[in-house]
Every structure is written in structure tokens, then in C-alpha cells.
C-alpha positions in Angstrom: 101.1 18.8 74.8 101.7 19.8 71.2 104.7 22.1 71.8 104.8 24.3 68.7 107.9 26.3 69.6 109.7 23.5 71.4 110.4 25.3 74.7 108.6 22.7 76.9 106.2 25.4 78.1 102.5 25.8 77.2 102.7 29.4 76.1 101.4 29.8 72.5 97.7 30.3 71.4 98.1 27.6 68.6 99.5 24.9 70.9 97.4 22.0 71.9 97.2 20.5 75.4 95.5 17.7 77.3 95.2 17.3 81.0 93.6 15.3 83.8 91.3 17.4 85.9 91.5 15.1 89.0 94.3 13.9 91.3 96.5 11.1 89.9 98.2 8.9 92.5 101.5 7.2 91.4 101.7 3.5 92.1 104.2 0.6 92.0 103.7 -2.6 90.1 105.2 -5.6 91.8 105.8 -8.5 89.4 106.9 -12.1 89.9 110.1 -13.0 88.0 112.3 -16.1 88.0 115.2 -16.2 90.4 118.2 -17.1 88.3 120.6 -17.3 91.3 118.8 -20.4 92.6 118.8 -22.1 89.2 121.9 -24.3 89.5 122.9 -28.0 89.5 122.6 -28.2 93.3 119.1 -26.8 93.4 117.5 -27.3 90.1 114.2 -25.7 90.9 113.3 -23.5 88.0 110.0 -22.7 89.6 111.5 -20.9 92.5 110.6 -17.2 92.3 111.0 -14.0 94.3 109.1 -10.7 94.2 111.1 -8.1 92.4 110.6 -5.0 90.2 109.7 -5.5 86.5 112.8 -6.3 84.6 111.2 -7.0 81.2 109.3 -3.9 80.1 106.5 -6.1 78.8 105.9 -7.7 82.1 102.9 -6.3 84.1 101.4 -4.2 81.2 98.0 -5.6 81.9 98.1 -4.0 85.4 99.0 -0.5 84.1 96.2 2.0 84.4 95.4 3.9 81.2 94.3 7.6 81.4 92.3 9.0 78.5 92.9 12.6 77.8 91.4 14.9 75.2 93.9 17.0 73.2 92.4 20.5 72.5 93.4 24.0 71.4 92.0 26.9 73.5 90.2 29.8 71.9 92.6 32.7 71.4 91.0 35.5 73.3 93.4 38.2 72.2 91.7 40.1 69.4 93.7 41.8 66.6 92.8 43.6 63.4 94.5 41.8 60.5 93.8 43.8 57.3 91.3 45.7 55.2 90.7 44.7 51.6 88.8 46.5 48.8 87.1 43.4 47.5 85.3 45.2 44.7 84.0 48.7 44.0 82.4 50.1 47.2 83.0 46.9 49.2 85.6 46.8 52.0 86.3 43.7 54.0 87.8 44.3 57.5 89.4 41.1 58.7 90.0 40.2 62.4 92.1 37.5 64.0 89.3 35.8 65.8 85.5 36.0 65.6 84.0 39.2 66.8 80.5 40.2 68.1 81.1 43.9 68.9 83.5 45.3 66.4 83.1 48.9 65.2 84.5 50.7 62.2 84.5 54.5 62.3 85.4 56.7 59.3 87.2 59.6 60.9 86.9 61.9 57.8 83.1 61.4 57.4 80.2 62.8 59.3 79.3 60.2 61.9 75.6 60.8 61.3 76.0 60.2 57.5 74.4 57.1 56.1 77.5 56.0 54.3 77.5 52.2 54.6 75.6 49.0 55.0 77.2 46.4 57.2 77.4 42.6 57.0 79.2 39.8 58.9 80.6 36.8 57.2 79.7 33.2 58.3 82.7 32.7 60.5 82.2 36.1 62.1 85.8 37.2 61.7 85.2 39.6 58.8 83.1 42.7 58.7 81.9 43.6 55.2 81.2 47.3 54.6 79.1 48.3 51.6 79.9 52.0 50.9 77.3 54.4 49.6 77.5 58.1 48.6 81.2 58.4 49.5 82.8 60.9 47.2 86.4 60.4 48.4 89.3 58.3 47.0 90.6 57.4 50.4 89.3 57.2 54.0 90.8 57.0 57.5 89.3 54.3 59.6 89.4 53.6 63.3 88.9 49.9 64.1 87.8 48.8 67.5 86.4 45.7 69.3 84.6 45.7 72.6 85.2 49.5 72.9 89.0 48.9 72.6 90.7 50.6 69.7 92.8 48.1 67.7 94.2 50.2 64.9 93.8 53.3 62.8 94.4 53.0 59.1 94.3 55.3 56.0 93.5 53.5 52.8 92.3 54.0 49.2 88.8 52.8 48.7 89.2 52.4 45.0 89.5 48.9 43.5 92.9 48.8 41.6 92.5 46.8 38.5 93.9 46.9 35.0 93.0 46.0 31.4 90.1 43.7 30.6 89.4 43.0 34.3 88.7 46.7 34.9 86.1 46.8 32.1 84.4 43.7 33.5 84.2 45.1 37.0 82.8 48.4 35.7 80.1 46.6 33.8 79.1 44.6 36.8 78.8 47.7 38.9 76.4 49.4 36.4 73.9 46.5 36.6 72.7 44.8 39.7 73.9 41.2 39.4 71.7 38.4 40.7 73.3 35.0 41.1 71.3 31.8 41.6 72.3 29.3 44.3 71.2 26.3 42.2 73.7 23.6 41.6 73.1 22.6 38.0 69.5 22.7 36.8 67.9 20.8 39.7 66.5 22.0 43.0 66.2 20.1 46.3 62.6 19.1 47.3 62.9 20.2 50.9 64.8 23.5 50.5 64.1 27.0 49.2 66.1 28.4 46.3 68.5 31.2 47.2 69.7 34.1 45.2 72.5 36.5 46.0 72.6 40.2 44.8 75.9 41.9 44.0 75.0 44.8 46.4 72.5 45.4 49.1 69.0 46.0 47.8 67.2 49.2 48.8 64.0 49.0 46.7 62.2 46.0 45.4 58.8 44.6 44.2 58.1 40.9 44.8 54.7 41.1 43.2 56.0 41.0 39.6 58.1 37.9 40.0 56.7 34.9 38.2 57.1 31.2 39.0 55.7 28.8 36.4 55.1 25.1 37.2 55.4 22.7 34.3 56.7 25.8 32.4 53.2 27.3 32.0 51.1 27.2 35.2 51.6 30.2 37.4 52.0 29.3 41.1 52.4 31.4 44.3 55.8 31.2 46.1 57.1 32.9 49.1 59.7 35.6 48.6 61.8 37.0 51.4 65.2 38.4 52.2 67.1 36.1 54.6 69.6 38.6 55.8 69.6 42.0 57.4 70.9 44.1 54.5 68.7 42.6 51.7 71.4 40.8 49.7 70.1 37.2 50.0 66.7 36.3 48.5 64.9 33.1 49.4 62.2 31.6 47.1 60.2 29.1 49.1 57.7 26.7 47.5 56.5 23.1 48.0 58.3 21.8 45.0 56.6 18.8 43.3 58.9 15.9 42.5 60.3 15.8 39.0 58.3 18.9 38.0 59.8 21.5 35.7 59.8 25.2 36.8 60.6 28.6 35.3 61.3 31.6 37.5 61.1 35.0 35.8 62.4 38.2 37.4 61.7 41.1 35.1 64.2 44.0 34.8 64.1 46.9 37.3 62.4 45.0 40.1 65.4 45.5 42.4 67.4 48.6 43.0 70.6 48.6 45.1 72.0 51.2 47.4 73.6 53.0 44.4 70.3 53.1 42.4 71.4 50.4 40.0 68.7 47.9 38.9 68.7 44.3 37.7 68.4 43.0 34.2 65.8 40.4 33.3 66.6 37.0 34.8 65.0 33.7 33.7 66.0 30.5 35.6 64.7 27.1 34.5 65.1 24.0 36.7 63.6 20.7 37.6 62.8 19.5 41.1 64.4 16.2 42.2 62.4 13.0 42.5 61.7 11.3 45.8 63.6 8.2 44.8 66.8 10.2 44.4 66.9 10.6 48.2 67.5 8.2 51.1 66.4 8.6 54.8 68.2 7.7 58.0 66.4 7.0 61.3 68.4 6.5 64.5 66.8 5.2 67.7 68.8 6.8 70.4 69.0 5.8 74.1 70.5 8.3 76.4 72.4 7.1 79.5 72.2 10.7 80.9 68.7 12.0 79.9 68.1 15.7 80.5 71.4 16.9 79.2 71.6 18.3 75.7 73.0 16.1 72.9 73.6 17.4 69.4 73.4 14.7 66.7 75.1 15.7 63.4 75.1 14.0 60.0 78.5 14.6 58.4 79.9 14.1 54.9 83.5 14.9 54.3 83.8 17.1 57.4 80.7 19.1 56.4 77.6 19.1 58.6 74.7 18.2 56.4 72.0 18.1 59.1 71.9 18.3 62.9 69.3 17.6 65.6 69.2 18.3 69.3 68.1 15.7 71.7 67.5 15.7 75.5 65.7 12.4 76.0 65.4 9.0 74.3 63.9 9.2 70.9 64.0 8.8 67.1 66.3 11.1 65.2 65.2 11.6 61.6 67.6 12.6 58.8 65.5 12.9 55.7 66.0 13.9 52.0 69.6 12.8 52.1 71.5 12.6 48.8 73.2 9.1 48.3 76.7 8.7 49.6 78.8 7.8 52.7 78.1 9.6 55.9 79.2 9.7 59.5 77.1 10.5 62.5 78.6 12.5 65.4 77.3 13.4 68.8 78.3 16.5 70.8 77.7 16.3 74.6 76.5 19.9 74.9 77.1 20.3 78.7 76.4 24.0 78.8 73.4 23.8 76.5 74.6 26.5 74.1 74.0 24.5 70.9 77.7 24.3 69.8 80.8 22.4 70.7 83.1 24.2 73.2 86.8 23.7 73.6 88.5 23.5 77.0 90.4 26.0 79.2 93.5 24.8 81.0 93.7 27.8 83.4 90.1 27.3 84.6 90.3 23.5 84.6 87.6 23.1 82.0 87.7 20.1 79.7 86.5 20.3 76.1 83.0 19.0 75.5 83.1 15.3 74.7 82.2 14.0 71.2 81.6 10.5 69.9 81.0 9.0 66.5 78.7 6.2 65.4 80.9 3.1 65.1 80.6 2.6 61.3 80.2 4.7 58.2 76.6 4.8 56.9 76.0 4.4 53.2 72.8 6.1 52.0 71.1 4.9 48.9 68.4 6.5 46.8 64.8 5.4 47.6 66.0 3.5 50.7 65.4 4.0 54.4 68.2 3.1 56.9 67.4 2.4 60.6 70.1 2.2 63.3 70.2 2.0 67.2 72.7 4.0 69.2 73.2 4.1 73.0 74.8 7.3 74.2 
């Protein structure tokens, strides 16, 4: 046990524990040691021995049974409301202690039927983002609840407190709908769409006037769609041609946010990567327990790059990989929910087992790697 508070008791949500979920029987190791009492001039028989307990701690180590235990930290099930932050004008972030699926925010001094917000969840699901609209107050009283249990009631200013040059910058951003490109540099991945993020949720839009030019002059048809529920993330999907140059033109006033603000003209120029800038990894996997779910992950610096699910012997393909060093991890997904689950000491549940491919795999451009792995 990782005893955080040093009281020799497992009693803190951030403490880690490992346990054996079956009966362990103690046993005695009997070792053969030399009998020094018989080793004298009268009876010089140094080979005489008797059975005794282990005197030398290193004696008998080969007979000791090793028990492998997985150290884990349980999910903290006690929900708490941590804080509310005015991230920018008309954006409030409500932060919770642990991920939530049923949190509710109620403005006590607004009409419950009023359409006063758009709601968004962050990726880790521990923060609710409220985008305010048509709220003519400087402060609001909020009731925060989760799973129908009230956690807190707060009264807060909904104005962003800034000073000097920063205030002028924020005001300017609020007057125009900002669109930010997800491109890294001036290149795009061959196998992925290009993502754009709007400063505020979009209420009105017209995709038909967006232009995508291939080789800077040939109009081509791409797919345009919002990838989230509040119209803040735009995906541009197209079968990019390797090494081709593109120009994306979004004319002004094609998008209007929930405050009626529109975008300025945006021109993005980029080049698609070439095929020889990628490598591919193919792993022939043999399962010792077919029928159970296995999640195979390609990992680089603790970040999951790609993942595949597998329930029977087969070939796992990781393609369009940028050069670099990678690790491959398997999650034995016993409950078939598609994610790794930790253990529960009270209910005698072990964490789901994970394994790593024995060596780090180096991916090179224009190169295919093939490996075999028995799980």
C-alpha cells in the first residue's frame, strides 16, 4: 500500500493499494545447513549435516514463492464542486472534482425556460463549459448539482475582470467571431480531416460558399460538418493528394455566433504530406484467450496515437505513422467497455491487466514494420 498519510490504514482516495484476491497459505522452508558442533578433531566430518531453519537469509531463496500484485488507485466516487471560472466574456467553466455525466447548473435568478446558455463538456468530463447568451446581468446565483444531489450554491460576477491592453484585446475578439485552424505548421495529414475551432458556438452558417482549391487554382468539393453538439468545431474532410498544395477560403459573414457576431475572411494555405513521410506498423497477434476483448494501443510519450480492438487472432494495422519511437500496449478489457478500468478493494475487483510489447519500435519514413505478438 502507498500510505499517503502514514497512518497504516487504507483510508484516503489518493492512496494506492495492491492485494491478492485468493487465499494465501503460509509455509515453512526447511533448509540443510552444516552442523558446526560435530566439526571437531575427534570427528572431522565436515559433510555431516542436520535439518534446521534457514540461518543465512540467502539460503533457500529459490524455494520462496513470489506473488505478483498490481498496485492501483481506486476511482474517487465522492463528487465535489471545485470552482467556477469566467474564462472569457460570456464563458463560464464549472469545475468538478471527478468526471461527471449528469451535472446540472441552474441560474436561480433567471427564467428556467429562458434560452440563456449553450453547454459543452471538456474532454476529461470534469468541467462543464457554459456559453452565455442574452444575459443582461453583471452577476448570477447558480445552483450546482450532480446526479440530482445539490453540491453547492454560489453567487458570482459573470464579467471578465481584465485591465489595460489585455482588456482591449479581449473586447476586439468578442466583436468578431474568431476561427482558429488546427493545422500544425503549413502541412496536413493525408489520412485526417482538418479541424477549425470557433471562439463561440455558431448559430447560423453557410457551407456552400467555402472554397477549397487544389494546386492553388482547381476548385474541389470537400465535406464540411460540425463535429460537436454546439457547433464550435468544424471538420473539413477531403481525400488529400500527397504533396499537393491547397488553399481554403472562408469569406466573411458565413458564420454567426450566438451573439450575432460574424467571422472575418479567412484564407489558409497548406500542403499535404507525402506518403514517404509516413511509416506503417503491422502486428500479427495470437490470442491465448480468444473471445475476450483486447485493446491494442500505439503510444508515443504517454499519448495514445492510434488504438484497435481485437477479439480473435489477426493482423493489427497502424498506418500513416509519423517517424519516431513508439511503444505498443494491450489492455485486457475484461468487461468489454472499451477502456481500462481500475480495481476496487472493497468489492475484491482487480484492475484490468495491461502488457507492453517487449521492445520500443522505431518507425521510419517510407518503411513498413512487421512484428509478432502472443497475448
